[in-house]
C-alpha positions in Angstrom: -12.4 -32.8 -7.5 -13.8 -35.1 -4.8 -16.9 -32.8 -4.5 -17.5 -32.9 -8.2 -17.3 -36.7 -8.2 -19.7 -37.0 -5.3 -22.2 -34.7 -7.2 -21.8 -36.8 -10.3 -22.7 -39.9 -8.4 -26.0 -38.6 -7.0 -28.0 -38.9 -10.3 -26.8 -42.5 -10.7 -27.6 -43.4 -7.1 -31.1 -41.8 -7.5 -31.6 -43.9 -10.6 -30.5 -47.1 -8.8 -32.8 -46.4 -5.9 -35.7 -45.7 -8.2 -34.9 -48.9 -10.1 -34.8 -50.9 -6.9 -38.1 -49.4 -5.7 -39.6 -50.1 -9.1 -38.5 -53.7 -9.2 -39.7 -54.3 -5.6 -43.1 -52.6 -5.8 -44.1 -52.5 -9.5 -41.9 -54.5 -11.8 -42.8 -57.9 -10.1 -46.5 -57.2 -10.3 -48.1 -57.2 -13.7 -51.5 -56.0 -12.4 -49.9 -53.0 -10.7 -48.2 -52.0 -14.0 -51.6 -52.6 -15.7 -53.3 -50.4 -13.1 -50.8 -47.6 -13.6 -51.1 -47.9 -17.4 -54.9 -47.8 -17.3 -54.9 -44.9 -14.8 -52.5 -43.0 -17.1 -54.6 -43.8 -20.2 -57.8 -42.7 -18.4 -56.0 -39.5 -17.3 -55.0 -38.7 -20.9 -58.5 -39.4 -22.1 -60.1 -37.2 -19.5 -57.6 -34.5 -20.2 -58.4 -34.6 -23.9 -62.1 -34.7 -23.1 -61.7 -31.7 -20.8 -59.9 -29.8 -23.5 -62.7 -30.6 -26.0 -65.4 -29.6 -23.5 -63.4 -26.4 -22.7 -63.1 -25.4 -26.3 -66.8 -26.2 -27.0 -68.0 -24.4 -24.0 -65.7 -21.4 -24.8 -67.1 -21.3 -28.4 -70.6 -21.5 -27.1 -70.1 -18.8 -24.5 -68.4 -16.6 -27.1 -71.3 -17.1 -29.5 -73.9 -16.4 -26.8 -71.9 -13.4 -25.6 -71.7 -12.0 -29.2 -75.4 -12.4 -29.6 -76.1 -10.7 -26.3 -73.7 -7.9 -27.2 -75.4 -7.4 -30.6 -78.8 -7.5 -28.9 -77.8 -4.8 -26.3 -76.2 -2.6 -29.0 -79.3 -2.9 -31.2 -81.5 -2.2 -28.1 -79.5 0.9 -27.3 -79.8 2.1 -30.9 -83.6 1.8 -30.7 -83.6 3.6 -27.4 -81.5 6.4 -28.7 -83.6 6.6 -31.8 -86.7 6.9 -29.6 -85.0 9.6 -27.5 -84.2 11.6 -30.6 -87.7 11.2 -32.0 -89.1 12.3 -28.7 -86.8 15.3 -28.7 -87.9 16.2 -32.2 -91.5 15.9 -31.0 -90.8 18.1 -28.0 -89.2 20.7 -30.3 -92.2 20.5 -32.5 -94.4 21.4 -29.5 -92.6 24.7 -29.4 -94.4 25.8 -32.5 -97.9 24.5 -31.6 -100.7 27.1 -31.8 -98.4 29.3 -33.9 -100.2 31.9 -35.9 -103.7 31.6 -34.3 -105.8 30.3 -31.5 -106.5 31.5 -28.0 -103.3 30.0 -26.6 -100.0 31.4 -27.3 -97.2 29.2 -28.6 -93.9 28.8 -26.8 -92.2 30.1 -30.0 -93.8 33.4 -29.5 -92.2 33.8 -26.1 -88.8 33.8 -27.9 -89.6 36.6 -30.3 -87.9 39.9 -29.5 -91.1 41.8 -29.4 -92.6 39.5 -26.8 -89.8 39.5 -24.3 -90.9 40.6 -20.9 -89.0 43.4 -19.2 -87.5 42.4 -15.9 -87.9 39.3 -13.9 -90.6 40.4 -11.5 -93.4 41.6 -13.7 -96.6 39.8 -14.4 -95.5 38.8 -17.8 -92.2 37.4 -16.5 -94.0 35.4 -13.8 -96.3 34.0 -16.5 -93.3 33.1 -18.7 -91.6 31.3 -15.8 -94.7 29.3 -14.9 -95.6 28.5 -18.4 -92.0 27.3 -19.3 -91.8 25.3 -16.1 -94.9 23.3 -17.0 -93.8 22.7 -20.5 -90.3 21.7 -19.5 -91.6 19.4 -16.8 -93.7 17.6 -19.3 -90.8 17.2 -21.7 -88.6 15.9 -18.8 -91.2 13.4 -17.8 -91.4 11.9 -21.3 -87.7 11.2 -21.4 -86.4 8.8 -18.6 -82.8 9.3 -19.6 -83.0 13.1 -19.5 -81.1 14.9 -16.6 -82.3 18.3 -17.6 -84.3 20.2 -20.2 -83.0 23.7 -20.9 -84.4 26.6 -23.0 -82.2 29.5 -24.0 -83.5 32.8 -25.3 -81.0 34.8 -27.2 -82.8 38.2 -26.9 -82.2 38.5 -23.2 -79.9 35.5 -22.6 -82.4 34.0 -20.2 -82.2 30.3 -19.4 -85.3 28.2 -18.5 -84.4 24.8 -17.0 -85.9 21.8 -15.2 -84.0 19.0 -13.7 -84.6 15.2 -13.1 -82.8 15.3 -9.8 -83.1 17.9 -7.1 -79.4 18.3 -6.6 -78.7 19.3 -10.2 -78.4 22.9 -11.0 -77.1 24.9 -14.0 -73.4 25.6 -13.9 -73.5 29.4 -13.5 -69.9 29.7 -14.5 -70.5 28.0 -17.8 -70.6 30.4 -20.8 -73.9 29.4 -22.2 -74.0 32.3 -24.6 -70.8 31.3 -26.3 -71.9 27.6 -26.1 -75.1 28.2 -28.0 -73.6 30.7 -30.4 -71.1 28.0 -31.4 -73.7 25.9 -33.2 -74.0 26.4 -36.9 -77.0 28.2 -38.4 -78.6 25.7 -40.8 -81.2 23.1 -41.2 -79.0 20.2 -40.4 -79.9 19.6 -36.8 -80.3 18.5 -34.0 -76.8 19.0 -32.8 -75.2 16.4 -30.5 -72.3 16.6 -28.2 -71.1 15.9 -24.6 -69.9 17.9 -21.7 -69.1 17.6 -18.0 -69.8 21.3 -17.3 -73.4 22.0 -18.1 -74.7 21.0 -14.6 -73.5 21.0 -11.1 -72.5 18.7 -9.5 -70.4 17.9 -12.5 -71.6 14.9 -14.4 -71.1 13.6 -17.9 -74.0 14.7 -20.1 -74.9 14.0 -23.8 -76.8 17.0 -25.0 -79.2 17.3 -27.9 -79.8 20.8 -29.2 -82.3 22.3 -31.7 -82.4 25.9 -32.7 -85.6 27.9 -32.3 -86.3 30.0 -35.4 -89.1 31.0 -37.7 -90.1 27.7 -39.4 -91.8 29.7 -42.2 -88.6 31.5 -43.4 -86.1 30.0 -45.7 -83.3 31.7 -43.8 -82.4 29.6 -40.7 -79.7 32.0 -39.7 -82.3 34.0 -37.8 -82.3 32.0 -34.5 -84.3 33.2 -31.5 -83.3 30.6 -29.0 -82.3 27.0 -28.4 -84.0 23.9 -27.0 -81.5 21.5 -25.2 -82.0 18.1 -23.6 -79.2 16.8 -21.4 -79.0 13.0 -21.3 -77.3 11.2 -18.3 -74.4 9.4 -19.9 -74.0 7.0 -16.9 -77.7 6.0 -17.1 -77.2 5.2 -20.8 -74.1 3.2 -20.1 -75.9 1.3 -17.3 -78.8 0.6 -19.6 -76.3 -1.0 -21.9 -74.8 -3.0 -19.0 -74.5 -2.2 -15.4 -71.1 -4.0 -15.1 -69.0 -1.3 -16.7 -65.9 -3.3 -16.0 -67.0 -6.1 -18.2 -68.2 -4.1 -21.2 -67.4 -0.9 -22.9 -69.8 1.4 -24.7 -68.7 4.0 -27.2 -71.2 6.4 -28.9 -69.7 8.5 -31.7 -71.0 11.2 -34.1 -68.7 11.4 -37.0 -65.3 11.5 -35.4 -66.5 13.0 -32.1 -66.9 10.6 -29.1 -70.1 11.4 -27.3 -69.9 8.7 -24.7 -67.1 6.3 -23.6 -68.0 4.2 -20.6 -64.3 3.5 -20.0 -62.5 6.7 -21.0 -59.4 5.7 -19.1 -58.9 2.6 -21.3 -55.7 3.1 -23.2 -55.7 0.0 -25.4 -56.9 0.2 -29.0 -60.1 -1.7 -29.1 -60.1 -1.8 -32.9 -56.8 -3.7 -32.9 -57.8 -6.1 -30.1 -59.5 -9.5 -30.5 -62.3 -8.6 -28.1 -65.9 -9.0 -29.2 -67.3 -5.9 -31.0 -70.8 -5.1 -32.1 -71.8 -2.0 -34.1 -75.0 -0.3 -34.8 -75.3 2.8 -37.0 -77.9 5.6 -37.0 -77.1 7.0 -40.4 -79.7 9.7 -40.2 -77.9 11.3 -37.3 -74.4 10.1 -38.3 -74.2 8.2 -35.0 -72.4 4.9 -34.5 -72.8 2.8 -31.4 -70.0 0.4 -30.6 -70.4 -2.3 -27.9 -67.3 -4.1 -26.7 -67.2 -7.2 -24.6 -63.7 -8.0 -23.2 -62.6 -11.6 -23.6 -61.0 -11.4 -20.2 -64.6 -11.2 -18.8 -65.5 -14.3 -20.9 -62.5 -16.1 -19.5 -63.5 -15.2 -16.0 -66.9 -16.6 -16.6 -65.3 -19.7 -18.1 -63.0 -20.1 -15.1 -65.8 -21.2 -12.8 -67.1 -23.6 -15.5 -63.6 -24.9 -16.0 -63.3 -25.5 -12.3 -66.5 -27.4 -12.2 -65.6 -29.4 -15.3 -62.2 -30.2 -13.8 -63.8 -31.3 -10.5 -66.3 -33.5 -12.3 -63.8 -35.1 -14.6 -61.3 -35.5 -11.7 -64.0 -37.2 -9.7 -64.9 -39.4 -12.7 -61.3 -40.3 -13.1 -60.9 -41.2 -9.5 -64.1 -43.3 -9.6 -62.9 -45.1 -12.8 -59.4 -45.8 -11.3 -61.1 -47.0 -8.1 -63.4 -49.3 -10.0 -60.5 -50.7 -12.1 -58.5 -51.1 -8.9 -61.4 -53.0 -7.2 -61.8 -55.3 -10.3 -58.1 -55.9 -10.5 -58.0 -56.5 -6.8 -60.7 -59.1 -7.1 -58.8 -60.8 -10.0 -55.5 -60.5 -8.2 -57.1 -62.0 -5.1 -58.1 -65.1 -7.1 -54.6 -65.3 -8.6 -53.1 -64.9 -5.1 -55.4 -67.8 -4.0 -54.0 -69.8 -6.8 -50.4 -68.8 -6.0 -50.9 -69.8 -2.4 -52.3 -73.1 -3.4 -49.4 -73.7 -5.9 -47.0 -73.2 -3.0 -48.9 -75.7 -0.9 -48.8 -78.2 -3.8 -45.1 -77.5 -4.1 -44.5 -78.5 -0.5 -47.1 -81.3 -0.5 -48.4 -82.8 -3.8 -51.3 -84.3 -1.9 -52.8 -80.9 -0.7 -56.6 -80.9 -1.1 -57.9 -79.5 -4.3 -58.6 -75.8 -4.4 -62.2 -74.6 -4.5 -63.2 -73.4 -8.0 -65.1 -70.1 -8.0 -66.7 -68.6 -11.0 -67.2 -69.9 -14.6 -64.8 -67.5 -16.2 -61.2 -68.0 -17.5 -59.7 -68.0 -14.0 -62.3 -70.6 -12.9 -61.4 -72.7 -15.9 -57.7 -72.4 -15.1 -58.4 -73.5 -11.5 -60.4 -76.5 -12.7 -57.6 -77.5 -15.1 -55.0 -77.2 -12.4 -57.1 -79.3 -10.1 -57.3 -82.0 -12.8 -53.6 -81.8 -13.3 -53.0 -82.0 -9.5 -55.4 -85.0 -9.3 -53.6 -86.8 -12.1 -50.3 -86.0 -10.3 -51.5 -87.5 -7.1 -52.7 -90.6 -8.9 -49.4 -90.9 -10.6 -47.5 -90.5 -7.3 -49.7 -93.1 -5.6 -48.9 -95.5 -8.4 -45.2 -94.8 -8.1 -45.4 -95.0 -4.3 -47.1 -98.4 -4.4 -44.6 -99.6 -6.9 -41.9 -98.3 -4.6 -43.3 -100.2 -1.6 -43.3 -103.4 -3.6 -39.8 -102.7 -4.7 -38.7 -102.1 -1.2 -40.4 -105.3 0.0 -38.6 -107.2 -2.7 -35.3 -105.6 -1.8 -35.9 -106.4 1.9 -36.7 -110.0 1.1 -33.6 -110.2 -1.1 -31.5 -108.6 1.6 -32.8 -111.2 4.2 -31.9 -114.0 1.8 -28.5 -112.6 0.9 -27.4 -112.1 4.5 -26.5 -115.3 6.2 -27.8 -115.0 9.7 -25.7 -117.7 11.2 -22.8 -115.3 11.9 -25.1 -112.9 13.9 -26.8 -115.8 15.7 -23.5 -117.5 16.6 -22.0 -114.2 17.8 -25.0 -113.4 20.1 -25.0 -117.1 21.3 -21.3 -116.9 22.2 -21.8 -113.7 24.1 -24.7 -115.3 25.9 -22.6 -118.3 26.9 -19.8 -116.0 28.2 -22.4 -114.2 30.4 -23.6 -117.6 31.7 -20.0 -118.6 32.5 -19.5 -115.3 34.1 -22.6 -115.9 36.2 -24.5 -113.0 34.7 -27.9 -114.5 33.9 -29.6 -111.2 33.3 -27.3 -110.3 30.5 -27.5 -113.8 29.1 -31.3 -113.6 29.1 -31.3 -110.3 27.2 -28.8 -111.5 24.7 -31.0 -114.6 24.2 -34.1 -112.3 23.5 -32.1 -110.1 21.1 -30.9 -113.1 19.1 -34.4 -114.6 19.0 -35.8 -111.2 17.9 -33.2 -110.8 15.1 -33.7 -114.4 14.0 -37.5 -113.7 13.7 -37.0 -110.4 11.8 -34.5 -111.8 9.3 -36.0 -115.2 8.6 -37.5 -115.4 5.1 -41.0 -116.4 6.2 -44.4 -115.4 4.8 -45.8 -111.9 5.4 -48.7 -113.4 7.4 -48.0 -114.7 11.0 -50.1 -115.5 13.9 -51.2 -112.8 16.3 -49.6 -114.9 19.1 -46.2 -114.8 17.3 -46.5 -111.0 16.6 -47.3 -110.4 20.3 -44.4 -112.6 21.5 -41.8 -110.7 19.4 -43.4 -107.4 20.5 -42.9 -108.4 24.1 -39.2 -109.3 23.3 -38.8 -105.8 21.7 -40.3 -104.1 24.8 -38.2 -106.2 27.1 -35.0 -105.1 25.3 -36.2 -101.5 25.2 -36.7 -101.4 29.0 -33.1 -102.6 29.5 -31.6 -100.6 32.3 -34.7 -98.5 33.0 -36.4 -98.3 36.3 -39.9 -97.2 35.1 -40.9 -100.2 33.1 -43.7 -100.3 30.7 -46.2 -103.1 31.0 -47.9 -104.8 28.0 -51.3 -106.2 28.8 -53.2 -108.3 26.3 -56.9 -109.2 26.5 -58.0 -111.6 23.8 -61.5 -113.0 23.1 -60.2 -115.4 20.4 -57.5 -118.0 20.0 -54.4 -116.0 19.1 -52.6 -118.9 17.5 -55.4 -119.3 14.9 -55.7 -115.6 14.0 -53.3 -114.1 11.5 -52.0 -110.6 10.8 -49.4 -108.8 8.7 -45.9 -109.3 10.1 -44.2 -106.5 11.9 -47.2 -104.2 12.3 -47.9 -104.2 16.0 -44.3 -103.5 17.1 -44.1 -100.1 15.3 -47.4 -99.0 16.9 -46.1 -99.9 20.4 -42.9 -98.0 19.6 -45.0 -95.0 18.4 -47.1 -95.1 21.7 -43.9 -95.1 23.8 -42.4 -92.2 21.9 -45.4 -89.9 21.3 -47.3 -90.9 24.5 -44.2 -90.3 26.6 -45.1 -93.3 28.7 -41.8 -93.3 30.6 -42.7 -89.9 32.1 -45.9 -91.4 33.8 -46.2 -93.6 36.8 -47.1 -97.3 36.1 -47.2 -96.9 32.3 -49.3 -99.6 30.6 -49.9 -100.4 26.9 -53.1 -102.4 26.6 -54.0 -104.6 23.6 -57.6 -105.8 23.3 -58.3 -108.4 20.5 -61.7 -109.5 19.4 -63.7 -110.8 16.5 -66.6 -108.7 15.1 -68.6 -109.3 11.8 -65.9 -111.4 10.2 -63.2 -108.9 11.1 -60.2 -109.1 13.5 -60.2 -105.9 15.6 -57.1 -105.0 17.6 -57.4 -102.0 20.0 -54.2 -100.4 21.3 -54.4 -97.8 24.1 -52.0 -96.4 26.7 -52.2 -94.3 29.8 -49.7 -91.7 28.7 -50.1 -88.2 27.3 -53.6 -87.6 25.7 -53.7 -86.4 22.2 -55.1 -82.9 21.6 -58.1 -82.4 19.3 -55.9 -80.7 16.6 -53.4 -83.6 16.8 -56.2 -86.1 16.5 -57.7 -84.3 13.5 -54.4 -84.0 11.8 -53.6 -87.7 12.3 -57.1 -88.8 11.2 -56.8 -86.5 8.1 -53.4 -88.1 7.2 -54.7 -91.6 7.6 -57.8 -90.9 5.4 -55.9 -88.8 2.9 -54.6 -90.3 -0.3 -51.3 -88.5 0.3 -48.6 -91.2 0.3 -46.0 -88.8 1.9 -47.2 -87.4 5.2 -45.3 -84.8 7.1 -45.8 -86.4 10.5 -46.6 -89.9 11.9 -44.7 -91.6 9.1 -44.6 -95.0 10.9 -48.4 -95.2 11.4 -49.0 -94.0 7.8 -46.6 -96.7 6.4 -48.4 -99.4 8.5 -51.8 -98.2 7.3 -50.6 -98.2 3.7 -49.1 -101.7 4.0 -52.3 -103.2 5.4 -54.4 -101.5 2.8 -52.1 -102.6 0.0 -52.1 -106.2 1.3 -55.7 -106.7 2.3 -57.7 -103.9 0.6 -58.7 -100.3 1.2 -61.4 -101.2 3.8 -58.7 -102.5 6.3 -55.9 -100.6 8.1 -55.7 -98.2 11.1 -58.5 -96.0 12.5 -59.3 -93.8 15.4 -62.4 -93.8 17.7 -65.3 -91.5 16.6 -65.4 -88.9 19.3 -63.1 -89.5 22.3 -63.3 -87.3 25.4 -60.3 -85.1 26.5 -59.6 -87.3 29.5 -59.8 -90.6 27.6 -56.3 -92.1 26.8 -55.1 -92.5 23.3 -56.6 -95.4 21.4 -55.9 -96.8 18.0 -57.7 -99.6 16.0 -56.2 -102.2 13.7 -58.6 -104.0 11.3 -57.7 -107.3 9.6 -59.9 -109.9 8.0 -60.5 -112.8 10.4 -58.8 -115.8 8.8 -58.1 -119.0 10.5 
């Protein structure tokens, strides 16, 4: 029972595996399904086209084969007619010079009174030479003749000439009974076939005419016979040398004179093979030519193979072209999909390049317009959010009463003074002053001197308990008390330099601030002697500062400062990097403000 259950599970498991494979490799991809569908449709079309071509070619071949078969049959009819006419002419020459003239006719040699006695006499030698010349001429005039034979009844003598040297008369053949079997009448020539007339044995079609007195009305008085043996194989080869592909049948009445395939047992009259007939009514002869359809199909097999190869190659080429076209289209869709994923992670991804002026290019352009509108909308929302946060920050500063924090820090500082701990007292004083400055509800603009002072306080507190202290050096070409900048913008940059420049890991770390006036602008350069920035990091930071993306993935503090300055002063102000620094040059950053006194 367990075995049966396991067997029953196999089809279901196979279906599940196939379903999983289909969903993974085909179901998720519309163009793969389209490619398979187009390939199957093309295959069906090419199969139908192949069947149509096959049927048309077969019909054409059958028509041509039938015409060729009829031509060969009719040609053989004409050849046989010519052979019989030649035979009749040769028989007529037997009676030439009959009844007068200096030359004796051959007919006279067959009369009983003119038969020579013996075989060695002068008259016998004359007969032999005379008959040899006549028979040789008859044999020459008929290319299908194997032998020409004359039989004289009076002495039973045979005169014969052969086309081939190896042929001889079959001495064991009863020629007297053979010739005596023919009817005595005017309806001649007589036709038949035999394998025993000659040696070596070979199938022969013979034509026989009696030799009698043509002036009498009684043909029963026969003096001899004139016989021409036709080579049956030569006649069959004349019809077609490929005897296995065709069949030739020659009949007189119901007697078969020639069958090129006598071993064939099938009834050709009941088969669907191609048949051509030609009748010689005068001689009661019917010629039947048969072409086997198996031969036609063997001819068609080679054509079918070529058609299949051509159609198969065309199908492969069509599928390959469709695949290349779809691959090009899918490549553009994949490009769009990859860009969609980037936009999903970062709405401020640069717009995708639009290629082509087709439907896909139009879709790319429309998506770019949508992405651009989305970025503009996010920028508007982000600016509104900055304003909202600034308002909340100001409200928070006004809501929190700072006196509690100040009083607490002052009490701790006094305890440190009483405990004779001036270092701690000094640091608590700096911390209280820094928080007082940060939380006091003053204007956004402060003097550069004040921003630097509070930045120093921050740095002093940051270095609390550390041995490798960071020095802040300021070099100013202007009066810092009369120059103003946005509040709380320098301190985050110093903090960023300490964190990303890893200043505490270097000996004698220094942050240098250079302040100067240039073309109505206040330029502040911040640099340090910490870790240098790589070219990739520099390009990434520069791209983020110049990009309209309000939500960068890195350097969020610098980006926020840049956006605050741009929002407060205008887009021409903010943070910037030097044009082309060298690899050994320390990190530098520029802050640009309008010079206002």
